[in-house]
C-alpha positions as CSV (number, residue, x, y, z in Angstrom):
1,L,85.2,-195.5,-20.4
2,S,84.2,-196.1,-23.9
3,A,80.6,-195.7,-25.2
4,R,80.1,-199.4,-24.5
5,G,81.5,-199.0,-21.0
6,E,84.9,-200.5,-21.6
7,A,87.9,-199.4,-19.6
8,L,90.1,-197.1,-21.7
9,G,92.4,-195.7,-19.0
10,Q,93.0,-195.1,-15.4
11,Y,94.9,-192.6,-13.3
12,P,96.8,-193.6,-11.2
13,P,97.2,-196.9,-13.2
14,D,97.9,-199.2,-10.4
15,K,96.5,-197.8,-7.2
16,P,93.9,-195.3,-5.7
17,M,95.0,-191.8,-4.9
18,D,95.4,-190.7,-1.3
19,A,93.4,-187.7,-2.0
20,W,89.7,-186.6,-2.4
21,V,89.1,-185.9,-6.0
22,N,86.2,-183.4,-5.9
23,W,85.8,-182.0,-9.5
24,F,87.1,-182.4,-13.0
25,A,86.9,-180.6,-16.3
26,V,87.7,-181.8,-19.8
27,A,89.1,-179.9,-22.9
28,P,88.7,-182.5,-25.6
29,E,90.0,-180.4,-28.5
30,H,93.3,-180.1,-26.6
31,N,93.3,-183.7,-25.2
32,V,93.3,-182.5,-21.6
33,L,91.5,-183.6,-18.4
34,T,92.1,-181.6,-15.3
35,F,90.9,-182.4,-11.8
36,S,91.1,-180.7,-8.4
37,T,91.6,-182.2,-5.0
38,S,90.1,-181.5,-1.5
39,N,92.8,-182.7,0.8
40,Y,91.4,-181.6,4.1
41,D,93.8,-184.0,6.0
42,V,97.3,-183.8,4.7
43,S,100.3,-185.6,6.2
44,N,103.9,-185.9,5.2
45,R,103.3,-189.4,4.1
46,M,100.7,-188.5,1.4
47,Q,101.8,-188.7,-2.2
48,Y,99.1,-186.7,-4.0
49,T,99.2,-183.3,-2.2
50,D,98.9,-180.9,-5.2
51,N,95.7,-179.1,-6.0
52,L,95.4,-179.4,-9.7
53,Y,96.3,-182.4,-12.0
54,F,96.5,-182.3,-15.8
55,L,96.3,-185.6,-17.7
56,D,96.6,-186.6,-21.3
57,L,92.9,-187.4,-22.0
58,K,93.8,-190.1,-24.6
59,H,96.3,-192.0,-22.6
60,M,95.4,-190.9,-19.1
61,Q,99.1,-190.0,-18.2
62,L,100.0,-187.2,-16.0
63,Q,101.3,-184.1,-17.9
64,N,101.4,-181.5,-15.1
65,S,100.3,-180.7,-11.6
66,K,100.1,-177.6,-9.4
67,K,100.3,-176.9,-5.7
68,I,98.5,-173.6,-4.7
69,T,100.3,-172.2,-1.6
70,P,97.7,-171.9,1.3
71,I,97.0,-168.5,2.9
72,E,96.6,-167.8,6.6
73,P,94.8,-169.2,8.6
74,F,94.6,-172.3,6.4
75,E,97.1,-175.2,6.4
76,R,96.1,-176.4,2.8
77,T,94.3,-175.2,-0.2
78,V,91.0,-176.9,-1.1
79,M,88.7,-176.6,-4.3
80,R,85.1,-177.7,-3.9
81,A,83.3,-177.2,-7.2
82,S,85.9,-176.2,-9.8
83,P,87.8,-176.0,-12.2
84,I,86.0,-175.4,-15.3
85,Y,87.0,-174.7,-19.0
86,S,85.6,-172.1,-21.2
87,T,83.7,-173.3,-24.2
88,D,86.6,-172.5,-26.5
89,E,89.0,-174.3,-24.1
90,K,91.2,-171.2,-23.9
91,Y,90.8,-170.6,-20.3
92,L,90.5,-172.6,-17.1
93,A,88.9,-171.1,-13.9
94,G,88.8,-172.2,-10.4
95,I,88.1,-170.9,-6.8
96,A,89.5,-172.1,-3.6
97,S,87.6,-172.5,-0.3
98,D,89.8,-169.6,1.1
99,G,88.1,-167.1,-1.3
100,R,90.8,-166.9,-3.9
101,G,89.5,-167.1,-7.6
102,F,92.1,-168.0,-10.3
103,L,92.2,-167.9,-14.1
104,F,94.7,-170.3,-16.0
105,D,95.3,-171.1,-19.6
106,T,94.4,-174.4,-21.0
107,Y,97.3,-176.2,-19.5
108,G,97.4,-174.6,-16.1
109,Q,99.6,-171.7,-16.5
110,P,98.4,-168.9,-14.2
111,L,97.1,-165.8,-15.7
112,W,95.8,-164.0,-12.6
113,Q,94.2,-164.4,-9.3
114,V,91.9,-162.3,-7.0
115,S,90.5,-162.7,-3.5
116,V,86.8,-162.2,-3.5
117,A,86.4,-163.1,0.3
118,K,89.7,-162.7,2.2
119,P,89.7,-164.4,5.6
120,T,89.5,-161.8,8.3
121,N,90.7,-162.0,11.9
122,I,88.1,-160.4,14.3
123,G,89.1,-160.4,17.9
124,G,91.2,-163.4,17.5
125,E,88.6,-165.4,15.5
126,W,89.1,-166.0,11.8
127,V,86.0,-165.4,9.8
128,N,85.7,-166.4,6.2
129,A,83.2,-167.0,3.3
130,I,83.8,-170.2,1.5
131,G,84.5,-170.1,-2.3
132,R,81.9,-172.1,-4.0
133,K,82.1,-172.2,-7.8
134,A,83.8,-170.7,-10.9
135,L,81.9,-170.2,-14.1
136,L,83.2,-168.9,-17.6
137,T,80.7,-167.0,-19.6
138,E,80.7,-164.8,-22.8
139,Y,80.6,-161.7,-20.6
140,G,83.3,-162.6,-18.1
141,V,84.5,-164.8,-15.3
142,V,82.1,-165.5,-12.4
143,F,83.0,-166.6,-8.9
144,T,80.5,-167.4,-6.1
145,T,80.8,-167.8,-2.3
146,L,78.9,-169.4,0.5
147,N,77.8,-168.5,4.0
148,T,80.2,-167.0,6.6
149,F,82.0,-169.5,8.8
150,N,84.1,-169.5,12.0
151,R,87.5,-171.0,11.1
152,N,88.2,-172.5,14.4
153,N,84.8,-174.4,14.6
154,W,82.4,-174.2,11.5
155,Q,79.5,-175.0,13.8
156,L,80.0,-171.8,15.9
157,S,78.3,-168.5,15.2
158,T,80.3,-165.5,13.9
159,P,80.0,-162.0,15.3
160,V,79.2,-160.6,11.9
161,E,78.7,-161.8,8.2
162,H,81.7,-161.7,6.1
163,P,81.3,-159.0,3.4
164,G,82.1,-161.4,0.7
165,N,79.7,-164.1,1.8
166,N,76.9,-165.4,-0.4
167,G,78.3,-163.4,-3.3
168,I,78.4,-163.5,-7.0
169,F,81.5,-161.8,-8.4
170,I,82.1,-160.9,-12.1
171,F,85.5,-160.0,-13.7
172,D,86.4,-159.6,-17.3
173,Y,89.0,-162.0,-18.9
174,D,91.8,-159.5,-17.9
175,G,91.0,-159.7,-14.2
176,N,89.3,-156.4,-13.9
177,F,86.3,-156.2,-11.6
178,K,82.9,-155.7,-13.3
179,A,80.2,-156.3,-10.7
180,K,79.1,-157.9,-7.4
181,F,75.8,-159.2,-6.3
182,T,74.9,-160.6,-2.9
183,A,72.3,-163.4,-2.3
184,G,70.5,-163.8,1.0
185,G,71.7,-167.3,1.4
186,N,74.1,-169.9,0.0
187,T,74.9,-169.6,-3.7
188,E,74.2,-173.2,-4.7
189,E,74.2,-174.3,-8.4
190,T,74.8,-171.6,-11.1
191,E,74.0,-171.8,-14.9
192,S,74.8,-169.4,-17.7
193,K,73.2,-169.2,-21.1
194,G,73.4,-166.3,-23.5
195,D,73.5,-163.0,-21.4
196,L,71.8,-164.7,-18.4
197,L,73.2,-166.0,-15.2
198,A,70.8,-168.1,-12.9
199,V,71.9,-168.6,-9.3
200,A,70.1,-171.1,-6.9
201,V,69.8,-169.4,-3.4
202,G,69.9,-171.8,-0.4
203,R,70.1,-171.5,3.3
204,N,71.8,-168.8,5.3
205,V,72.8,-170.8,8.5
206,R,74.1,-167.5,10.1
207,T,71.3,-165.1,9.8
208,R,68.4,-167.6,9.6
209,T,66.7,-165.4,6.9
210,Y,64.6,-168.2,5.4
211,Q,62.6,-165.7,3.2
212,E,65.8,-165.3,0.9
213,H,65.3,-168.9,-0.6
214,G,64.8,-169.1,-4.3
215,A,66.6,-168.1,-7.5
216,M,68.4,-165.0,-8.8
217,L,68.5,-164.2,-12.5
218,I,71.2,-161.8,-13.5
219,D,71.6,-159.9,-16.8
220,L,75.3,-160.2,-17.6
221,K,75.2,-157.8,-20.4
222,Q,73.6,-155.0,-18.4
223,L,75.1,-156.2,-15.0
224,R,71.9,-156.0,-13.2
225,I,69.4,-158.3,-11.3
226,K,66.7,-159.2,-13.9
227,Q,64.4,-161.1,-11.6
228,L,64.2,-162.7,-8.1
229,Y,62.2,-165.9,-7.7
230,K,61.1,-166.7,-4.0
231,T,60.5,-170.3,-2.7
232,A,59.6,-171.5,0.8
233,G,62.5,-174.0,0.9
234,P,66.0,-173.5,-0.1
235,V,66.7,-174.1,-3.9
236,Q,69.5,-176.5,-4.8
237,A,69.8,-176.4,-8.6
238,V,68.8,-174.2,-11.5
239,D,68.8,-174.3,-15.3
240,I,67.8,-172.0,-18.1
241,S,66.1,-173.2,-21.3
242,D,68.0,-173.1,-24.5
243,D,65.6,-170.5,-26.0
244,L,66.1,-168.2,-22.9
245,H,62.4,-168.2,-22.1
246,Y,62.3,-170.2,-18.9
247,I,64.2,-170.9,-15.7
248,A,63.9,-174.2,-13.9
249,A,64.6,-174.7,-10.1
250,I,64.7,-177.5,-7.6
251,E,63.5,-176.6,-4.2
252,A,64.0,-178.9,-1.1
253,P,62.6,-178.9,2.3
254,A,64.6,-177.6,5.5
255,Q,64.1,-178.0,9.1
256,I,64.4,-174.6,11.0
257,D,65.5,-173.9,14.7
258,S,61.8,-174.3,15.9
259,G,61.7,-177.8,14.5
260,K,59.2,-176.7,11.7
261,I,59.8,-178.0,8.2
262,I,59.6,-175.4,5.6
263,G,59.4,-176.0,1.8
264,E,58.9,-179.2,-0.2
265,Y,60.6,-181.2,-2.9
266,R,59.3,-179.2,-5.7
267,L,60.2,-178.4,-9.5
268,H,59.5,-174.8,-10.3
269,I,59.3,-173.4,-13.9
270,W,59.2,-169.7,-14.3
271,D,58.6,-167.6,-17.4
272,I,61.5,-165.3,-17.6
273,N,59.7,-162.6,-19.6
274,N,56.6,-162.6,-17.5
275,A,58.0,-163.6,-14.2
276,K,55.1,-165.9,-13.6
277,P,55.3,-169.7,-12.6
């Protein structure tokens, strides 16, 4: 749409896609728009079965598309909250729900991939930690993961937590591992500014460790946890002020197994240097 709300282009031009378009990213200097799909139900009759599509941003015409081969035990590859371009538009990063992180060039040519949470078969049951988000920073590529899930039925419990669950994984741009941090609950929204990375920490539906709710602040330069902020309810979103002095977070209430409601709808503002609200 134009600044006035006028339609400038559409893809596909004449019909809706038979795919769930979950996320998109734009590289305006390279005239590229790319989006990922989450095709949970794929049939032989579906037309749009690839995972990444690259459009000419000006004319909304398809330039390229890529299918990422699924890995056991999954029948398809799904991306939930990626891809994302680097600020210089040189790199495109994404993470699949199966725990594989990817780095591409601007136009989708693969540079490298890594599994940060490989699905594991334990006693005939597949246990996995879902890939959540990719983030490109000055200090490297960040991938995050969610709770542990049972592949056969996500509502069933698992015998153990997957070692890659609720994780923050940092790699350099050549694909070399730099650091791993583990949150006590779901890694929700993430935000990076300067040498800081803020991670919203939500619920852990496997361990019921409600005291882990809050936000994690990571020093990307020194590769250490700079501060942990605790909240009663799970945190859904975080942001860092441009002057790197404050972190903001949105808390939400949650109902626990006993039926009790913990937390509230609250906005938190923390002083990064003093660690005080």
